[in-house]
N, C-alpha and C positions, 0 to 999 in steps of 0.2 A: 113310884119307877114306872117308865112307860115300857109296857107289853111290847115284843118284838114282835118285827112285821109277820104276816102272814106265810110269806114266803120261806123266813127264816127256821118258822115253828114248823114248817111240810118241806123238806128240805130234797125228800124223793120224787115227791110228786113234783113241786117247781121242776127238777130237772129234768124229770121226762117230761112235761110242758114244752121245756124252751130246746129242748133235742127233736120234740115231734113239731114244734113253730122250724126251726131250723131246717129239717128234714123237710118238711114239705114247702120253707121257700127255695130250697135247693130244689128240688122237682120242678117248681113254678118257673123258676128263672131260668134254670137249665136248658137253654136251647134245642141242645140235641135231643130232649125227651119231649119236646113239641111240636118239631119238623112234621110238615106232615108228607104223605104220600108223594114219592118223587123226589125226593130230598133230604139230606144231612146238615149237617152241621159243618162249619167253617167259617174260621175269623169271627166269633160272636153271633153271626147270623145263620139262616136257612140256605143253602143252594142247592140247586136243580130244577125241576120239573115241578111248578106247583100245580098237582093234580087233583086237589082236595081246596085250592083256595085259603089254604092257612096261611098265617101273618110269614112275612121274610125276616122280620126283627121285632123289636119290642116298638116300636114307631107306628101307631097306628095310624097315620096319616094316610096308609094304603087300602084300608080297611074300606074304604066304602067302593074305591075302584074295583075290588076285589067279589065282591056283593053284586056289582051292577054285573060283570061278564059271569059272575055265577049266575044270575039270574035270567040274563040272556041267553047263557048255554042249557041250563034248566027248559027251556020254551023247546028245543030241538031234541024232539022224540025218536025219528026217522033213522033208519039202522044206515043210510050211504049220507052222512053227514062227513065232512072233511075239517080240518084243524089247523090253523095258523098259532104260531109260537111267537110272543114276543119275546125276545133275549136281550136283556140289561144288566148294568148294574143297579137293583132295586132298593138297594136301602144303602145308599150312597153315604161316607163319614165324610161332612163337610171341612175337616179340618185335616185330612190327607189325599182322598179323591178329588180328580179334576174334571167332576161332573154333578149337574146340579139337582137336587132330588126334585126340585119344583121344574125342571123339562124333564123329568123321566115321567113324572105325573100328567104332564102334558102328551107328551107320548102316546103311554095308553090312553087316555082320552080321546086321543087319533083315532086310535087303534079302533076300542067301541063305538065311536061314531060310523067308522065304517063297514063295521059288524053288523050292526044294525040296518045300514045302507043296502048291503049289499043280499041280505037276507028279507027284506021288506019292499025292497025297489030292484027295477031294474038297471041298475046305474051302469053294470058292466054285464048288460045284456041276460039273460039266463039268471034264476035266481035258485037255480039249484046243481048240484047239493047242496044244502045249509051249510052254515059256517059255524064253528065252537073258535071261540079264543082259548087259549092258554100264555100263564107267564112261567119265565125261565130265569133266574138269577144269575150270575156269572162271579158275582162280589164283586168288591171293589176293584179297579182298575182290573177287571177280568182275570182275577188271581185265580178262581176256580173255576175259568172255562172248561176243563177237560171234564168237570162232574156235570155240570149244567150240559155237556156236549151230549155224554155219554147216557144221560137219563133222558134227551128228546130223541135222539138214536132205540134206543130198547124201548121207548113207548111209544114208535114210529107207527106202526103196523095198528095195534091197538087202539089207536088216537086218531088214526087216520090223518095225518102230520104231511101236509103239501108243502111249507116253507116255513122259514124262519124272519120273519123280520125285526129291527129295531138295530143292535150292534151299534150302539153309538159313539163309540170312541175308534181312533184310528189307532191302535198299538200293536205289537208284535204279537200280544196273547188273543187278541180279537180278532186279529187276521188267521191264528190257528185255531181259532176255534170254526171260521165262515170255510178254511181251508177241508179241515174235516167233515163237516158236514156235506159240503159238495164233494168228496169222497165216499162218501152213504148216501149221495145222488137228492140229496135234499135241496131245493132253490132255497137261495139267502140272498134277502133284500135289506139291504141297510138303509138307513135312514138320513142320517147325519153324517156318517163316517166319510171325509173327505178327503185323508190320503192316496197318494198316486199309489203306491206301492200295496193300498191294501186289494189290489184284485188280483198278486202275484202268490204263488206257490210260496212259502217260506224256505228258502235254500236255492230254489232252482232255478227261480224268476219265470216261470209259465206261468201263464192265469188261470186263475180259479175258474173251471169252467161253468158251474151254477151259480156265480157271483152277481149280485146287482145292485146298483144305486139309484135312491131318489134325488142325493143332493149332487152337485156337479164337484168333479176334483178340486183339489186345490190347483193345478196349474189356471183348471178354469178361472178359478175365482181371482189367482192371482191377473190372469188375462183380464179381466173385466175391473180388478181396480184400479188395473193400470190407465184402460179407457177411460175410467173415470178420473183419473189422475191429471191426461194430457189437457184438460177443460181448465186445469188449474195451476195457479204459478209459485211452484215448490225450487228454490233454489238450492239446498241442502237434504238429505234423505239420510236418512239411517237406517236399518235394519237392524233389529234387535230378534236373536234367536236363538231356541232351546235346540241345546244339540245331544240331548239325552238320548240313545240309540232304541230304547224301547218305545219312542213316543213317534210313529209313523205320521203320524199327523201334523205335528211341530219340525221335524225334519224334512217333510217332502213342500211344506207350505213357505220354508226358510229359503229354499233351493229353486220352488217354482218364482217365486218374488222376485227373486235376485234375476233369475233369467230374462222373466216378464219385463222387469224394470229397464234393464240391458236392450233388450232389442226395442222396446218404446220410447226409449232417449237414450237412442246412440249418440247423440251431441253433448249432451249434458255430462255435469261433472261427474265421478266415480259414486259408487254408493258405500260408504262406510259400511263397516259391522261391527255390529257388538253381541256376544256369545253371554250366555248362560246355561247352567245345565238342572232341569228340573229333577226329582226326586226318582231313584230309581226304585225299579216295583218291589224289590227286595227290601229298600228304606221305607216305603211305603206300606208293606206289609207287615215293617214294625212300626206302624203309627207315627211314621215322622211326621210334623206337622209343615205344610207346604209353604207357607207363608214365613215363618222362621226360618227356614231352612233359605228362602229364597233372599231374604231380604241384604245381608250382606254383598251378595250377586248384584242385585240394583241398585246399590248405594254406590258400589263400583261405575255402573254405567251411568248415573248420576251424574258422576265425577266427566265422565266422558262427556257426554252432551254437554255439560257446562264450557268443556272445552273447544269442543265444536258447532256448538248453535243448530243443530238442524232444527228447522222447520217442519218437517215430517216427519216419523217415526214409522215405521211399518214394525206392527210387533207379531211376530212368527212363534205363536208360543200359545198356550192354552187360556181361555176366559178366565180361569179361577187365578191363574198366575199373571193376568194383567192386572186384576187386582192391586196385587202386592209390587207392581212396577209402578204404577200408579202413585201408591200412598209412599213408595219409598222415595220417587221424584218430587210428592207433596210432601213431603217431610224433610228432605234435603232444600227445599225452597228456591226461589230465583235464585239467579247467576247473571253475568254479565252475557248478554246475548240471548236468553233465555227465559224470555218473559211469557211468553206464549208460542205453542206450537200441536202439530196435529197427530193425534193418532191414527192409525187407520189397522184393522187385525181383518181376520175371516171370520169364519160361522160358529168358533165356539163361543163368543165374545155374548150369546146372549144369557150361557149362564150368569149372567148381573143382572140382568133384568131386575124389577122390582125392589132393589133398594138401593139409598145414593150410593154412587161413586165417593172414594177418599176425597176430607178435603184436601184442597192443593193451597199450600201456602207459598203466596208472593209469584204464584206461577199458572197459568192455566194452560189447561188439555183439554180439546174438542176430540171426543171419540169417536172414530166411524167404523163401520165393519162392514164387510158385504156379506149378507145375512143368505140360506138356504130358499127363506119364503118368510113373509109376514103379511099379516093381519090386510086386506081391500091393496093390497101389493098394485093390483091393476086396476084400481079405482082411475086414476086422472094418465092413464097411457092412454086409453083409446080403444082398447083391447076389449070389445064387449064379450069375446068368446068366451076368455080367460075368467074375465070379471062373474061373469052370468055362473061359470064354474064351483069359485069360488063362492060364490053366493048360496048354491045349493049345499055346498058344504058346509056354509057357516050356521045356516035355517038348519041342516040337521045336527050338528053339534048341539044347536041351543033346545033342538027338540028332544035330546037325552038329557034334559035336565043339567047341562055342564055348563057351566058360565064361564070359565076363565077364560084367562087372556091369552089370545092366538098370537101377539105378535111376534113370539120366539120362534114361532114355524115349526117347532115339533111336533105339535097337534094335526099340523097337516102333512106334515112328509109319513110320519106314520099312517097317516087316510090313505094316502095316495101309494104307501108302500103293502097296505092290505089287498087294497081295489086291484093294485098291480097281479100279487100273487093269486088271488082268488080271481080275475077275470080270464089268468092264462091255465089256470085248475079248471075249470068249467068246459076250457075246450079238449080234455083230455078225455078219450072215452073211459069210463069206467076208471075213473080218477083215482078212489078210494084202493083200487086194487093197482095204479100205473103210477103212484106217486111221483115216482121219478123222471116221468116225462111232463112237470110241470115246467121246468126250468127250459125246456126246448122252445116251448111255445110263447115263452117271453118275445123272442126275438122274430118268431111268426106270426105273432098277434098285433103288435104295437110300433108299425113302421110310420115311414112321413105320409103316407096316404090312409093310416088309420090310425093315429095318436091316443095314448091314453088321455083321455079327458079329468087331469086331476085338480085338486086344491093349491097347488105348486105353480101350476099350467101344465102344457104339452108334454107329455113321457113317451121317447121314442127309442127303439135301440137297433143295431144291427149287429150279426156276428163279430164286424170288423171293430167294434166301438167295446167289446169286451166286459160289457155291463154298464158301461158308463151311459148318462143319458146323454142324448146331443139337444144341442140347439136350446139348454136352460137358461133362465133370466136369473140374474142375483139382485135383489133389491141393496139400495147403497145407504146403512143406516147413522142418523147421529144417537148417539148413546147420551143421553144429558145426564148433570151432575145429580137428577132425582131420581136415576134409576130409569125413568120413562125414555122412550126412542121415539125418532122422527123418519119414517122416509126420505130420504134428500133425492135419488135418482133410481132408475134402473138400469142395468147393464146388463152385456150378454159376454160370453166366452169369447165369440168369435167377432165380436162386434157390432153383427147385425142380428136383427129378430128372430125366431124361429123359423118363421115361413121361407127365410131366405136363406138360413145357414142348415136346413133339412134336405136341401136338394144338390 
């Protein structure tokens, strides 16, 4: 007869060991017991302001970037430092969020590069006070923005916070965050949130006082897109738009393109429209898979396309949803009159970079988008000033040991947001005690006569522009089937280069 296993002969000890392992496992895996200072657990991740660079989630891909920030912050020992906070969704879920983790990482890399430049060089003039960098997480689709904003406000004086940058999505929740921070006299510089209504106070329509952007608005992007389309021969155009009321980006992009197209092509046939609705914030909070949710809607739109045979589709929706749209059309296949068509969309498309586009069966889609910025965007324009400024940024980026792709523009826009914030902050006397004055100095410092020379181009603001940059250029990009990109042109929302439109 075989002897009983050890665990059968020592039941009590075994049970205690199992309980110890389980308890230990629970302790290790319960996020709320390992969220660092300034953060709390919500939706399975740590949200708030990370004061000690502890992880936001079990995903370890952020660790190296957080360590770099911690190392740079540790070099600053003088008491008159100032702090810039990067606020974003720091641990997005690819199945439910409309933001891509790689874009978030690139944005942080750009902020790290800018922190090094403003502390070690005279890129914005004065090198004092020196700048610390902190990261804040408002969770998926900014559902936990109130907690993140509360933590930033609570630690403003202690950390000498002069600005919050990032806020990479145009959503009702991110607009609420920007409005609340402004109410507490904190400057907000969004990097890629292009929704036209993002700079207006929810419910009142008044402009948010201390809100600035690096990216042009959706109206700017639509005007630039239409100026590009004038040189191409499209007979039938369909606008495919998201009518999710929570998504300021998609809503304003659809409205902006319709207006720009009608103004630019008054004599052309009418613009047809097809509507879809992306998941609401409530559904996404319940873990709804965006692709699965959208597939039936996009299959219906494919049927419409077969009937109308557009040669251009303008996609007014998230980049994450563009993939689902292309998959649905590709799986639907060719039909009479729809063997090949062009797709044009806006600056959220870089979330598709790095991986192949969905396979298309019997039909070909050529995907273009208007970008916030891209690597070497000035190289073939003859604009040596902007190209030199980009090269200075790229050299500093590589010098930090970072070697990622700059083509999505996120690193460039976050870099410029931090430069803008610090350049203004260093104009304020005793800024550590007068952080509420920083936003006032953006309009005063960066005018047509003295623009900020950023990686994305020249940046200027006026009180009348309400935080929107004037005369920004937008690269027109081709997104290839393998996920690589190629710049096809450069366009301005005003139709003329900065030097002309700024006057």
